[in-house]
py3Dmol code that shows the C-alpha trace and the ligand (Angstrom):
import py3Dmol

protein = """\
ATOM      1  CA  MET A   1      17.828  -0.294  11.795  1.00  0.00           C
ATOM      2  CA  PRO A   2      16.788  -0.057   8.160  1.00  0.00           C
ATOM      3  CA  LEU A   3      13.666   1.917   8.847  1.00  0.00           C
ATOM      4  CA  MET A   4      13.682   4.201   5.832  1.00  0.00           C
ATOM      5  CA  THR A   5      11.787   6.479   3.521  1.00  0.00           C
ATOM      6  CA  THR A   6      10.527   4.980   0.269  1.00  0.00           C
ATOM      7  CA  LYS A   7      13.348   6.592  -1.731  1.00  0.00           C
ATOM      8  CA  PRO A   8      15.966   3.802  -1.529  1.00  0.00           C
ATOM      9  CA  MET A   9      13.198   1.282  -2.307  1.00  0.00           C
ATOM     10  CA  PHE A  10      11.863   3.088  -5.370  1.00  0.00           C
ATOM     11  CA  ASP A  11      15.372   3.951  -6.654  1.00  0.00           C
ATOM     12  CA  LEU A  12      15.850   0.218  -7.210  1.00  0.00           C
ATOM     13  CA  ALA A  13      12.273  -0.790  -8.003  1.00  0.00           C
ATOM     14  CA  TYR A  14      12.046   1.766 -10.840  1.00  0.00           C
ATOM     15  CA  THR A  15      14.360  -0.166 -13.114  1.00  0.00           C
ATOM     16  CA  GLY A  16      14.649  -3.403 -11.141  1.00  0.00           C
ATOM     17  CA  GLY A  17      11.519  -5.188 -12.366  1.00  0.00           C
ATOM     18  CA  PHE A  18      10.011  -5.405  -8.887  1.00  0.00           C
ATOM     19  CA  ALA A  19       7.549  -3.409  -6.775  1.00  0.00           C
ATOM     20  CA  VAL A  20       7.377  -2.892  -3.034  1.00  0.00           C
ATOM     21  CA  GLY A  21       4.209  -4.226  -1.440  1.00  0.00           C
ATOM     22  CA  ALA A  22       2.349  -1.760   0.766  1.00  0.00           C
ATOM     23  CA  PHE A  23       0.283  -3.686   3.256  1.00  0.00           C
ATOM     24  CA  ASN A  24      -2.321  -2.111   5.542  1.00  0.00           C
ATOM     25  CA  VAL A  25      -1.935  -2.740   9.256  1.00  0.00           C
ATOM     26  CA  ASN A  26      -4.718  -2.504  11.818  1.00  0.00           C
ATOM     27  CA  ASN A  27      -3.620  -4.737  14.691  1.00  0.00           C
ATOM     28  CA  MET A  28      -0.838  -6.930  16.052  1.00  0.00           C
ATOM     29  CA  GLU A  29      -1.664 -10.183  14.230  1.00  0.00           C
ATOM     30  CA  ILE A  30      -1.852  -8.517  10.812  1.00  0.00           C
ATOM     31  CA  THR A  31       1.457  -6.720  11.386  1.00  0.00           C
ATOM     32  CA  GLN A  32       3.152  -9.919  12.554  1.00  0.00           C
ATOM     33  CA  GLY A  33       1.816 -11.860   9.582  1.00  0.00           C
ATOM     34  CA  ILE A  34       3.167  -9.284   7.116  1.00  0.00           C
ATOM     35  CA  ILE A  35       6.549  -9.023   8.813  1.00  0.00           C
ATOM     36  CA  ASP A  36       7.000 -12.796   9.167  1.00  0.00           C
ATOM     37  CA  ALA A  37       6.316 -13.283   5.453  1.00  0.00           C
ATOM     38  CA  CYS A  38       8.738 -10.495   4.456  1.00  0.00           C
ATOM     39  CA  ALA A  39      11.412 -11.880   6.790  1.00  0.00           C
ATOM     40  CA  ALA A  40      11.009 -15.384   5.331  1.00  0.00           C
ATOM     41  CA  GLU A  41      11.276 -13.979   1.801  1.00  0.00           C
ATOM     42  CA  GLN A  42      13.832 -11.237   2.600  1.00  0.00           C
ATOM     43  CA  SER A  43      11.656  -8.628   0.955  1.00  0.00           C
ATOM     44  CA  PRO A  44      11.475  -4.851   1.478  1.00  0.00           C
ATOM     45  CA  LEU A  45       8.042  -3.685   2.636  1.00  0.00           C
ATOM     46  CA  ILE A  46       5.838  -0.711   3.352  1.00  0.00           C
ATOM     47  CA  LEU A  47       3.556  -0.873   6.361  1.00  0.00           C
ATOM     48  CA  GLN A  48       0.736   1.523   5.712  1.00  0.00           C
ATOM     49  CA  ILE A  49      -1.772   3.000   8.067  1.00  0.00           C
ATOM     50  CA  SER A  50      -5.035   4.596   7.026  1.00  0.00           C
ATOM     51  CA  LYS A  51      -6.963   7.239   8.886  1.00  0.00           C
ATOM     52  CA  GLY A  52      -9.423   4.476   9.816  1.00  0.00           C
ATOM     53  CA  ALA A  53      -6.611   2.331  11.253  1.00  0.00           C
ATOM     54  CA  ARG A  54      -5.388   5.276  13.307  1.00  0.00           C
ATOM     55  CA  SER A  55      -8.766   5.701  14.921  1.00  0.00           C
ATOM     56  CA  TYR A  56      -9.486   1.940  15.238  1.00  0.00           C
ATOM     57  CA  ALA A  57      -6.254   0.911  16.941  1.00  0.00           C
ATOM     58  CA  ASN A  58      -5.066   4.210  18.463  1.00  0.00           C
ATOM     59  CA  MET A  59      -1.821   5.471  16.950  1.00  0.00           C
ATOM     60  CA  THR A  60       0.175   4.930  20.146  1.00  0.00           C
ATOM     61  CA  TYR A  61      -0.574   1.191  20.032  1.00  0.00           C
ATOM     62  CA  LEU A  62       0.090   0.940  16.292  1.00  0.00           C
ATOM     63  CA  ARG A  63       3.357   2.846  16.572  1.00  0.00           C
ATOM     64  CA  HIS A  64       4.674   0.510  19.234  1.00  0.00           C
ATOM     65  CA  ILE A  65       3.538  -2.599  17.368  1.00  0.00           C
ATOM     66  CA  ILE A  66       5.378  -1.377  14.270  1.00  0.00           C
ATOM     67  CA  LEU A  67       8.499  -0.420  16.225  1.00  0.00           C
ATOM     68  CA  ALA A  68       8.445  -3.919  17.731  1.00  0.00           C
ATOM     69  CA  ALA A  69       8.430  -5.306  14.184  1.00  0.00           C
ATOM     70  CA  VAL A  70      11.403  -3.122  13.264  1.00  0.00           C
ATOM     71  CA  GLU A  71      13.237  -4.251  16.412  1.00  0.00           C
ATOM     72  CA  GLU A  72      12.536  -7.932  15.705  1.00  0.00           C
ATOM     73  CA  HIS A  73      13.740  -7.623  12.108  1.00  0.00           C
ATOM     74  CA  PRO A  74      16.477  -4.988  11.901  1.00  0.00           C
ATOM     75  CA  GLU A  75      17.640  -6.544   8.637  1.00  0.00           C
ATOM     76  CA  LEU A  76      14.437  -5.695   6.759  1.00  0.00           C
ATOM     77  CA  PRO A  77      13.979  -2.445   4.799  1.00  0.00           C
ATOM     78  CA  ILE A  78      10.747  -1.027   6.218  1.00  0.00           C
ATOM     79  CA  ALA A  79       8.885   2.216   5.495  1.00  0.00           C
ATOM     80  CA  ILE A  80       5.964   3.448   7.615  1.00  0.00           C
ATOM     81  CA  HIS A  81       3.465   5.148   5.356  1.00  0.00           C
ATOM     82  CA  LEU A  82       0.191   7.058   5.729  1.00  0.00           C
ATOM     83  CA  ASP A  83      -2.447   5.687   3.348  1.00  0.00           C
ATOM     84  CA  HIS A  84      -4.895   8.244   1.884  1.00  0.00           C
ATOM     85  CA  GLY A  85      -4.129  11.274   4.018  1.00  0.00           C
ATOM     86  CA  ASP A  86      -6.659  14.000   3.297  1.00  0.00           C
ATOM     87  CA  THR A  87      -5.297  17.066   5.111  1.00  0.00           C
ATOM     88  CA  VAL A  88      -1.942  18.714   5.826  1.00  0.00           C
ATOM     89  CA  ASP A  89      -2.882  18.504   9.516  1.00  0.00           C
ATOM     90  CA  LEU A  90      -3.002  14.720   9.339  1.00  0.00           C
ATOM     91  CA  VAL A  91       0.324  14.701   7.458  1.00  0.00           C
ATOM     92  CA  ASN A  92       1.823  16.776  10.283  1.00  0.00           C
ATOM     93  CA  GLN A  93       0.467  14.362  12.889  1.00  0.00           C
ATOM     94  CA  CYS A  94       2.010  11.414  11.038  1.00  0.00           C
ATOM     95  CA  ILE A  95       5.366  13.201  10.805  1.00  0.00           C
ATOM     96  CA  ALA A  96       5.174  13.692  14.578  1.00  0.00           C
ATOM     97  CA  ASP A  97       4.317   9.980  14.986  1.00  0.00           C
ATOM     98  CA  GLY A  98       7.488   8.882  13.179  1.00  0.00           C
ATOM     99  CA  PHE A  99       6.068   7.956   9.764  1.00  0.00           C
ATOM    100  CA  THR A 100       8.766   7.868   7.093  1.00  0.00           C
ATOM    101  CA  SER A 101       6.389   8.450   4.184  1.00  0.00           C
ATOM    102  CA  VAL A 102       2.906   9.912   3.654  1.00  0.00           C
ATOM    103  CA  MET A 103       0.221   9.916   1.024  1.00  0.00           C
ATOM    104  CA  ILE A 104      -1.827  13.035   0.419  1.00  0.00           C
ATOM    105  CA  ASP A 105      -4.906  12.234  -1.639  1.00  0.00           C
ATOM    106  CA  GLY A 106      -6.505  15.231  -3.330  1.00  0.00           C
ATOM    107  CA  SER A 107      -7.640  13.186  -6.335  1.00  0.00           C
ATOM    108  CA  HIS A 108     -11.321  13.955  -5.715  1.00  0.00           C
ATOM    109  CA  HIS A 109     -10.618  17.715  -5.900  1.00  0.00           C
ATOM    110  CA  PRO A 110     -10.301  19.731  -9.120  1.00  0.00           C
ATOM    111  CA  PHE A 111      -6.761  19.715 -10.543  1.00  0.00           C
ATOM    112  CA  ALA A 112      -5.647  23.111  -9.143  1.00  0.00           C
ATOM    113  CA  GLN A 113      -6.890  22.251  -5.655  1.00  0.00           C
ATOM    114  CA  ASN A 114      -5.197  18.845  -5.784  1.00  0.00           C
ATOM    115  CA  VAL A 115      -1.950  20.595  -6.793  1.00  0.00           C
ATOM    116  CA  LYS A 116      -2.244  23.080  -3.920  1.00  0.00           C
ATOM    117  CA  LEU A 117      -3.019  20.420  -1.276  1.00  0.00           C
ATOM    118  CA  SER A 118      -0.264  18.092  -2.514  1.00  0.00           C
ATOM    119  CA  ALA A 119       2.336  20.898  -2.771  1.00  0.00           C
ATOM    120  CA  ASP A 120       1.484  22.024   0.791  1.00  0.00           C
ATOM    121  CA  ALA A 121       1.951  18.454   2.034  1.00  0.00           C
ATOM    122  CA  VAL A 122       5.281  18.157   0.178  1.00  0.00           C
ATOM    123  CA  LYS A 123       6.494  21.351   1.818  1.00  0.00           C
ATOM    124  CA  VAL A 124       5.970  20.127   5.388  1.00  0.00           C
ATOM    125  CA  ALA A 125       6.954  16.519   4.692  1.00  0.00           C
ATOM    126  CA  HIS A 126      10.186  17.283   2.847  1.00  0.00           C
ATOM    127  CA  ALA A 127      11.205  19.743   5.582  1.00  0.00           C
ATOM    128  CA  ALA A 128      10.910  16.775   7.981  1.00  0.00           C
ATOM    129  CA  GLY A 129      12.761  14.339   5.690  1.00  0.00           C
ATOM    130  CA  VAL A 130       9.595  12.404   4.816  1.00  0.00           C
ATOM    131  CA  THR A 131       8.652  11.260   1.274  1.00  0.00           C
ATOM    132  CA  VAL A 132       5.267  12.027  -0.315  1.00  0.00           C
ATOM    133  CA  GLU A 133       2.893  10.109  -2.574  1.00  0.00           C
ATOM    134  CA  ALA A 134      -0.035  11.933  -4.191  1.00  0.00           C
ATOM    135  CA  GLU A 135      -2.850  10.752  -6.464  1.00  0.00           C
ATOM    136  CA  LEU A 136      -4.191  11.898  -9.811  1.00  0.00           C
ATOM    137  CA  GLY A 137      -7.146  10.340 -11.626  1.00  0.00           C
ATOM    138  CA  MET A 138     -10.044   8.446 -10.138  1.00  0.00           C
ATOM    139  CA  LEU A 139     -10.321   4.880  -8.878  1.00  0.00           C
ATOM    140  CA  GLY A 140     -13.541   2.940  -8.546  1.00  0.00           C
ATOM    141  CA  GLY A 141     -14.725   1.014  -5.516  1.00  0.00           C
ATOM    142  CA  ILE A 142     -14.796   1.669  -1.814  1.00  0.00           C
ATOM    143  CA  GLU A 143     -11.973   1.831   0.720  1.00  0.00           C
ATOM    144  CA  GLU A 144     -12.979   3.067   4.160  1.00  0.00           C
ATOM    145  CA  ASP A 145     -13.441   6.833   3.792  1.00  0.00           C
ATOM    146  CA  VAL A 146     -12.334   6.703   0.180  1.00  0.00           C
ATOM    147  CA  VAL A 147     -15.509   6.256  -1.821  1.00  0.00           C
ATOM    148  CA  GLY A 148     -15.105   5.916  -5.548  1.00  0.00           C
ATOM    149  CA  LEU A 149     -17.649   5.003  -8.191  1.00  0.00           C
ATOM    150  CA  SER A 150     -19.664   1.812  -8.534  1.00  0.00           C
ATOM    151  CA  ALA A 151     -18.014  -0.915 -10.611  1.00  0.00           C
ATOM    152  CA  GLU A 152     -20.556  -0.481 -13.378  1.00  0.00           C
ATOM    153  CA  GLU A 153     -20.298   3.306 -13.570  1.00  0.00           C
ATOM    154  CA  TYR A 154     -16.536   3.108 -13.434  1.00  0.00           C
ATOM    155  CA  GLN A 155     -16.100   0.579 -16.229  1.00  0.00           C
ATOM    156  CA  LYS A 156     -18.540   2.435 -18.477  1.00  0.00           C
ATOM    157  CA  ASN A 157     -16.651   5.719 -18.210  1.00  0.00           C
ATOM    158  CA  LEU A 158     -13.159   4.323 -17.640  1.00  0.00           C
ATOM    159  CA  HIS A 159     -11.392   6.519 -20.195  1.00  0.00           C
ATOM    160  CA  LYS A 160     -12.601   9.664 -18.372  1.00  0.00           C
ATOM    161  CA  PHE A 161     -11.167   8.578 -15.005  1.00  0.00           C
ATOM    162  CA  LEU A 162      -7.756   7.244 -15.961  1.00  0.00           C
ATOM    163  CA  THR A 163      -4.797   9.468 -15.091  1.00  0.00           C
ATOM    164  CA  ASP A 164      -3.952  11.810 -17.964  1.00  0.00           C
ATOM    165  CA  ALA A 165      -0.270  11.502 -18.890  1.00  0.00           C
ATOM    166  CA  LYS A 166       0.238  15.189 -19.704  1.00  0.00           C
ATOM    167  CA  GLU A 167      -1.573  16.303 -16.550  1.00  0.00           C
ATOM    168  CA  ALA A 168       0.608  13.929 -14.541  1.00  0.00           C
ATOM    169  CA  ALA A 169       3.754  15.663 -15.798  1.00  0.00           C
ATOM    170  CA  ASP A 170       2.327  19.131 -14.914  1.00  0.00           C
ATOM    171  CA  PHE A 171       1.233  17.816 -11.523  1.00  0.00           C
ATOM    172  CA  TRP A 172       4.686  16.421 -10.752  1.00  0.00           C
ATOM    173  CA  LYS A 173       6.384  19.660 -11.796  1.00  0.00           C
ATOM    174  CA  GLN A 174       4.066  21.823  -9.703  1.00  0.00           C
ATOM    175  CA  THR A 175       4.094  19.690  -6.538  1.00  0.00           C
ATOM    176  CA  GLY A 176       7.538  18.055  -6.299  1.00  0.00           C
ATOM    177  CA  ILE A 177       6.027  14.751  -5.089  1.00  0.00           C
ATOM    178  CA  ASP A 178       8.194  11.628  -4.759  1.00  0.00           C
ATOM    179  CA  SER A 179       5.691   9.122  -6.200  1.00  0.00           C
ATOM    180  CA  LEU A 180       2.286   9.181  -7.865  1.00  0.00           C
ATOM    181  CA  ALA A 181      -0.727   6.918  -7.408  1.00  0.00           C
ATOM    182  CA  VAL A 182      -2.317   6.543 -10.823  1.00  0.00           C
ATOM    183  CA  ALA A 183      -5.726   5.429 -12.028  1.00  0.00           C
ATOM    184  CA  ILE A 184      -5.052   2.747 -14.633  1.00  0.00           C
ATOM    185  CA  GLY A 185      -8.088   0.546 -14.203  1.00  0.00           C
ATOM    186  CA  THR A 186      -7.666  -0.785 -10.647  1.00  0.00           C
ATOM    187  CA  SER A 187     -10.361  -0.328  -8.040  1.00  0.00           C
ATOM    188  CA  HIS A 188     -10.648  -0.365  -4.231  1.00  0.00           C
ATOM    189  CA  GLY A 189     -12.393  -3.110  -2.255  1.00  0.00           C
ATOM    190  CA  ALA A 190     -13.538  -6.683  -2.905  1.00  0.00           C
ATOM    191  CA  TYR A 191     -16.208  -5.914  -5.518  1.00  0.00           C
ATOM    192  CA  LYS A 192     -14.017  -4.252  -8.073  1.00  0.00           C
ATOM    193  CA  PHE A 193     -15.423  -5.515 -11.337  1.00  0.00           C
ATOM    194  CA  LYS A 194     -18.332  -7.347 -12.907  1.00  0.00           C
ATOM    195  CA  HIS A 195     -16.013  -9.073 -15.368  1.00  0.00           C
ATOM    196  CA  ALA A 196     -12.303  -9.803 -15.296  1.00  0.00           C
ATOM    197  CA  ALA A 197     -10.369  -6.539 -15.047  1.00  0.00           C
ATOM    198  CA  VAL A 198      -8.090  -5.332 -17.811  1.00  0.00           C
ATOM    199  CA  LEU A 199      -5.470  -2.818 -16.764  1.00  0.00           C
ATOM    200  CA  ALA A 200      -4.718   0.081 -19.107  1.00  0.00           C
ATOM    201  CA  PHE A 201      -1.084  -0.828 -19.788  1.00  0.00           C
ATOM    202  CA  ASP A 202      -0.875   1.711 -22.602  1.00  0.00           C
ATOM    203  CA  ARG A 203      -1.729   4.435 -20.087  1.00  0.00           C
ATOM    204  CA  ILE A 204       1.060   3.321 -17.710  1.00  0.00           C
ATOM    205  CA  GLU A 205       3.428   3.461 -20.660  1.00  0.00           C
ATOM    206  CA  GLU A 206       2.313   7.008 -21.581  1.00  0.00           C
ATOM    207  CA  ILE A 207       2.722   8.256 -18.004  1.00  0.00           C
ATOM    208  CA  MET A 208       6.176   6.653 -17.761  1.00  0.00           C
ATOM    209  CA  LYS A 209       7.101   8.587 -20.908  1.00  0.00           C
ATOM    210  CA  THR A 210       5.816  12.006 -19.769  1.00  0.00           C
ATOM    211  CA  CYS A 211       7.165  11.523 -16.204  1.00  0.00           C
ATOM    212  CA  PRO A 212      10.530   9.790 -16.562  1.00  0.00           C
ATOM    213  CA  GLY A 213      11.952   8.950 -13.129  1.00  0.00           C
ATOM    214  CA  LEU A 214       8.679   9.319 -11.207  1.00  0.00           C
ATOM    215  CA  PRO A 215       7.793   6.096  -9.331  1.00  0.00           C
ATOM    216  CA  LEU A 216       4.186   5.035 -10.017  1.00  0.00           C
ATOM    217  CA  VAL A 217       1.873   3.459  -7.457  1.00  0.00           C
ATOM    218  CA  MET A 218      -1.103   1.160  -7.955  1.00  0.00           C
ATOM    219  CA  HIS A 219      -3.904   1.295  -5.395  1.00  0.00           C
ATOM    220  CA  GLY A 220      -6.842  -1.089  -5.283  1.00  0.00           C
ATOM    221  CA  SER A 221      -4.619  -3.943  -6.425  1.00  0.00           C
ATOM    222  CA  SER A 222      -5.924  -6.917  -4.492  1.00  0.00           C
ATOM    223  CA  SER A 223      -6.747  -9.924  -6.633  1.00  0.00           C
ATOM    224  CA  VAL A 224      -9.656 -11.239  -4.543  1.00  0.00           C
ATOM    225  CA  PRO A 225      -8.578 -14.884  -5.140  1.00  0.00           C
ATOM    226  CA  GLN A 226     -11.634 -17.007  -5.856  1.00  0.00           C
ATOM    227  CA  GLU A 227     -10.492 -19.811  -3.527  1.00  0.00           C
ATOM    228  CA  PHE A 228     -10.730 -17.461  -0.539  1.00  0.00           C
ATOM    229  CA  ILE A 229     -14.153 -16.171  -1.586  1.00  0.00           C
ATOM    230  CA  ASP A 230     -15.237 -19.824  -1.924  1.00  0.00           C
ATOM    231  CA  LEU A 231     -13.929 -20.618   1.574  1.00  0.00           C
ATOM    232  CA  ILE A 232     -15.709 -17.608   3.086  1.00  0.00           C
ATOM    233  CA  ASN A 233     -18.958 -18.583   1.380  1.00  0.00           C
ATOM    234  CA  LYS A 234     -18.512 -22.271   2.266  1.00  0.00           C
ATOM    235  CA  TYR A 235     -18.155 -21.461   5.967  1.00  0.00           C
ATOM    236  CA  GLY A 236     -21.192 -19.252   6.276  1.00  0.00           C
ATOM    237  CA  GLY A 237     -20.094 -16.041   4.572  1.00  0.00           C
ATOM    238  CA  ASN A 238     -21.984 -14.155   1.920  1.00  0.00           C
ATOM    239  CA  MET A 239     -19.710 -12.542  -0.652  1.00  0.00           C
ATOM    240  CA  PRO A 240     -21.198 -13.227  -4.072  1.00  0.00           C
ATOM    241  CA  ASN A 241     -19.562 -11.798  -7.189  1.00  0.00           C
ATOM    242  CA  ALA A 242     -16.421 -10.456  -5.499  1.00  0.00           C
ATOM    243  CA  LYS A 243     -13.745  -9.840  -8.150  1.00  0.00           C
ATOM    244  CA  GLY A 244     -10.275  -8.286  -8.232  1.00  0.00           C
ATOM    245  CA  VAL A 245      -7.321  -7.600 -10.508  1.00  0.00           C
ATOM    246  CA  PRO A 246      -5.771 -10.858 -11.784  1.00  0.00           C
ATOM    247  CA  GLU A 247      -2.289 -11.438 -10.387  1.00  0.00           C
ATOM    248  CA  ASP A 248      -0.740 -11.902 -13.827  1.00  0.00           C
ATOM    249  CA  GLN A 249      -1.810  -8.358 -14.706  1.00  0.00           C
ATOM    250  CA  ILE A 250      -0.278  -6.964 -11.516  1.00  0.00           C
ATOM    251  CA  SER A 251       2.880  -8.899 -12.269  1.00  0.00           C
ATOM    252  CA  GLN A 252       2.985  -7.484 -15.805  1.00  0.00           C
ATOM    253  CA  ALA A 253       2.469  -3.905 -14.566  1.00  0.00           C
ATOM    254  CA  VAL A 254       5.408  -4.393 -12.223  1.00  0.00           C
ATOM    255  CA  ARG A 255       7.891  -6.403 -14.285  1.00  0.00           C
ATOM    256  CA  LYS A 256       7.212  -4.995 -17.735  1.00  0.00           C
ATOM    257  CA  TYR A 257       5.924  -1.469 -17.091  1.00  0.00           C
ATOM    258  CA  GLY A 258       7.875  -0.457 -13.980  1.00  0.00           C
ATOM    259  CA  VAL A 259       5.181   0.206 -11.352  1.00  0.00           C
ATOM    260  CA  CYS A 260       7.109   0.656  -8.052  1.00  0.00           C
ATOM    261  CA  LYS A 261       4.528   0.267  -5.264  1.00  0.00           C
ATOM    262  CA  VAL A 262       1.436  -1.927  -5.088  1.00  0.00           C
ATOM    263  CA  ASN A 263      -1.155  -1.525  -2.328  1.00  0.00           C
ATOM    264  CA  ILE A 264      -2.717  -4.677  -0.935  1.00  0.00           C
ATOM    265  CA  ASP A 265      -5.337  -4.678   1.801  1.00  0.00           C
ATOM    266  CA  THR A 266      -8.460  -6.579   0.716  1.00  0.00           C
ATOM    267  CA  ASP A 267      -6.605  -9.858   0.074  1.00  0.00           C
ATOM    268  CA  LEU A 268      -5.197  -9.839   3.631  1.00  0.00           C
ATOM    269  CA  ARG A 269      -8.678  -9.253   5.021  1.00  0.00           C
ATOM    270  CA  LEU A 270     -10.017 -12.144   2.936  1.00  0.00           C
ATOM    271  CA  ALA A 271      -7.272 -14.530   4.097  1.00  0.00           C
ATOM    272  CA  LEU A 272      -7.866 -13.653   7.756  1.00  0.00           C
ATOM    273  CA  THR A 273     -11.655 -13.829   7.495  1.00  0.00           C
ATOM    274  CA  ALA A 274     -11.689 -17.112   5.559  1.00  0.00           C
ATOM    275  CA  LYS A 275      -9.481 -18.780   8.172  1.00  0.00           C
ATOM    276  CA  ILE A 276     -11.421 -17.458  11.174  1.00  0.00           C
ATOM    277  CA  ARG A 277     -14.699 -18.563   9.573  1.00  0.00           C
ATOM    278  CA  GLU A 278     -13.240 -22.018   8.970  1.00  0.00           C
ATOM    279  CA  VAL A 279     -12.167 -22.380  12.610  1.00  0.00           C
ATOM    280  CA  PHE A 280     -15.590 -21.306  13.865  1.00  0.00           C
ATOM    281  CA  ALA A 281     -17.430 -23.551  11.408  1.00  0.00           C
ATOM    282  CA  LYS A 282     -15.338 -26.619  12.250  1.00  0.00           C
ATOM    283  CA  ASP A 283     -15.272 -26.025  15.992  1.00  0.00           C
ATOM    284  CA  PRO A 284     -18.291 -23.986  17.101  1.00  0.00           C
ATOM    285  CA  ALA A 285     -17.271 -24.474  20.761  1.00  0.00           C
ATOM    286  CA  GLU A 286     -13.972 -22.620  20.317  1.00  0.00           C
ATOM    287  CA  PHE A 287     -13.730 -19.375  22.249  1.00  0.00           C
ATOM    288  CA  ASP A 288     -10.005 -18.846  22.845  1.00  0.00           C
ATOM    289  CA  PRO A 289      -9.016 -15.863  20.626  1.00  0.00           C
ATOM    290  CA  ARG A 290      -5.540 -17.366  20.156  1.00  0.00           C
ATOM    291  CA  LYS A 291      -7.117 -20.415  18.525  1.00  0.00           C
ATOM    292  CA  TYR A 292      -8.651 -18.380  15.710  1.00  0.00           C
ATOM    293  CA  LEU A 293      -6.379 -15.323  15.531  1.00  0.00           C
ATOM    294  CA  GLY A 294      -3.308 -17.584  15.455  1.00  0.00           C
ATOM    295  CA  PRO A 295      -4.428 -19.515  12.344  1.00  0.00           C
ATOM    296  CA  GLY A 296      -5.646 -16.196  10.892  1.00  0.00           C
ATOM    297  CA  ARG A 297      -2.158 -14.756  11.311  1.00  0.00           C
ATOM    298  CA  LYS A 298      -0.692 -17.803   9.549  1.00  0.00           C
ATOM    299  CA  ALA A 299      -3.101 -17.281   6.655  1.00  0.00           C
ATOM    300  CA  ILE A 300      -1.821 -13.703   6.349  1.00  0.00           C
ATOM    301  CA  VAL A 301       1.782 -14.965   6.238  1.00  0.00           C
ATOM    302  CA  GLU A 302       0.896 -17.256   3.308  1.00  0.00           C
ATOM    303  CA  MET A 303      -1.042 -14.546   1.462  1.00  0.00           C
ATOM    304  CA  VAL A 304       1.777 -11.993   1.825  1.00  0.00           C
ATOM    305  CA  LYS A 305       4.391 -14.540   0.673  1.00  0.00           C
ATOM    306  CA  ARG A 306       2.287 -15.197  -2.417  1.00  0.00           C
ATOM    307  CA  LYS A 307       2.105 -11.424  -3.096  1.00  0.00           C
ATOM    308  CA  LEU A 308       5.858 -10.922  -2.693  1.00  0.00           C
ATOM    309  CA  HIS A 309       6.378 -13.354  -5.563  1.00  0.00           C
ATOM    310  CA  VAL A 310       3.762 -11.611  -7.711  1.00  0.00           C
ATOM    311  CA  LEU A 311       5.615  -8.331  -7.034  1.00  0.00           C
ATOM    312  CA  ASN A 312       9.005  -9.980  -7.558  1.00  0.00           C
ATOM    313  CA  SER A 313      10.315  -8.344  -4.357  1.00  0.00           C
ATOM    314  CA  ALA A 314      11.375 -11.585  -2.630  1.00  0.00           C
ATOM    315  CA  GLY A 315      15.134 -11.573  -2.033  1.00  0.00           C
ATOM    316  CA  LYS A 316      15.503  -7.811  -2.662  1.00  0.00           C
ATOM    317  CA  ALA A 317      16.024  -6.701   0.980  1.00  0.00           C
ATOM    318  CA  GLU A 318      19.805  -6.680   0.888  1.00  0.00           C
ATOM    319  CA  GLN A 319      19.957  -4.627  -2.317  1.00  0.00           C
ATOM    320  CA  VAL A 320      17.586  -2.035  -0.863  1.00  0.00           C
ATOM    321  CA  ASN A 321      19.615  -1.831   2.359  1.00  0.00           C
ATOM    322  CA  ALA A 322      22.736  -1.250   0.269  1.00  0.00           C
ATOM    323  CA  GLN A 323      21.012   1.585  -1.614  1.00  0.00           C
ATOM    324  CA  TRP A 324      19.903   3.080   1.730  1.00  0.00           C
ATOM    325  CA  LYS A 325      23.503   3.051   2.929  1.00  0.00           C
ATOM    326  CA  LYS A 326      24.686   4.505  -0.377  1.00  0.00           C
ATOM    327  CA  LEU A 327      22.277   7.429   0.035  1.00  0.00           C
ATOM    328  CA  GLY A 328      23.729   8.138   3.492  1.00  0.00           C
ATOM    329  CA  GLU A 329      21.090   6.240   5.503  1.00  0.00           C
ATOM    330  CA  PRO A 330      18.400   8.911   5.137  1.00  0.00           C
ATOM    331  CA  LEU A 331      15.794   8.905   7.905  1.00  0.00           C
ATOM    332  CA  PRO A 332      13.179  11.512   8.807  1.00  0.00           C
ATOM    333  CA  ASN A 333      14.277  14.183  11.292  1.00  0.00           C
ATOM    334  CA  TYR A 334      12.066  12.467  13.880  1.00  0.00           C
ATOM    335  CA  TYR A 335      14.684   9.734  14.276  1.00  0.00           C
ATOM    336  CA  LYS A 336      17.628  12.119  14.418  1.00  0.00           C
ATOM    337  CA  LYS A 337      16.666  13.680  17.718  1.00  0.00           C
ATOM    338  CA  CYS A 338      19.307  12.955  20.319  1.00  0.00           C
ATOM    339  CA  CYS A 339      17.990  11.227  23.439  1.00  0.00           C
ATOM    340  CA  CYS A 340      19.513  13.822  25.766  1.00  0.00           C
ATOM    341  CA  HIS A 341      18.523  16.893  23.730  1.00  0.00           C
ATOM    342  CA  GLY A 342      14.966  15.793  22.927  1.00  0.00           C
TER     343      GLY A 342
END
"""
ligand_1 = """\
1
ZN
Zn -6.024 3.403 -1.980
"""
view = py3Dmol.view(width=600, height=400)
view.addModel(protein, "pdb")
view.setStyle({"model": 0}, {"cartoon": {"style": "trace"}})
view.addModel(ligand_1, "xyz")
view.setStyle({"model": 1}, {"stick": {}})
view.zoomTo()
view.show()
């Protein structure tokens, strides 16, 4: 059962020229689409759950859907991760729900407060055998409860919001986090930029130098492929001017600069929505949910496969499993409880 923390994954991704995709799950079809793609490509993966997903789907349902995925594909390295946790309470709940990794996001707080919140989260998570991602710097865009700046405001003042390399080193030292989400020019949501985005590769390089060994994470890294926006608009949608981070830039950040985890949510939503819109537009009489959710799930499979190649993680499952074994098969304490002793 290679359910694992992110450690064995990032150990290899750090120097291996690949990143692990972290895909947001909200329901059964999305989870199945992600898993089927990763199984076909033999890729490690992170299933991540936001606070919004917890309240939308009910954590009991999500937990069982994810455990079903793990049971169906025991050969795949899978981590279950909290996306954008905002309190230590929520981190504790996720530990109790069997998450193997959590994110604590104090990036909107002043530095000292972010350090305190992140260090508190590390304390409880590490005691439970769970890995921790924190965030430093500021992203643009909108992601559920995470509201950043408008695209225009963000681009104009970009240099002020990017993660500072020296601060990152202090932050790491003071918190003991396992990975760091950095602001390097990406942005949440489907309306990231007015013009084509340019990632601050020099900033990634600086942070890699001041924080050697610390896995870096890119949020807001959907590409918002134009063909899906065109499909949505063709079949009755209204998404003008949606723009993302070009896939070649993501690929460069991963292969050349060593980014270890890339978060992708918007592109899955676009794939699902485009397909469902197409079904409804072509067959307005259709009302069987399986007839539109089924094709939607297939569209997610294709989108995730495409991403696994951008991230260069296809074919890396076996290596990651071997690293997991080498580390002594670390799992959070949650999974070590004996069935007869609770
Ligand atoms: Zn994010």
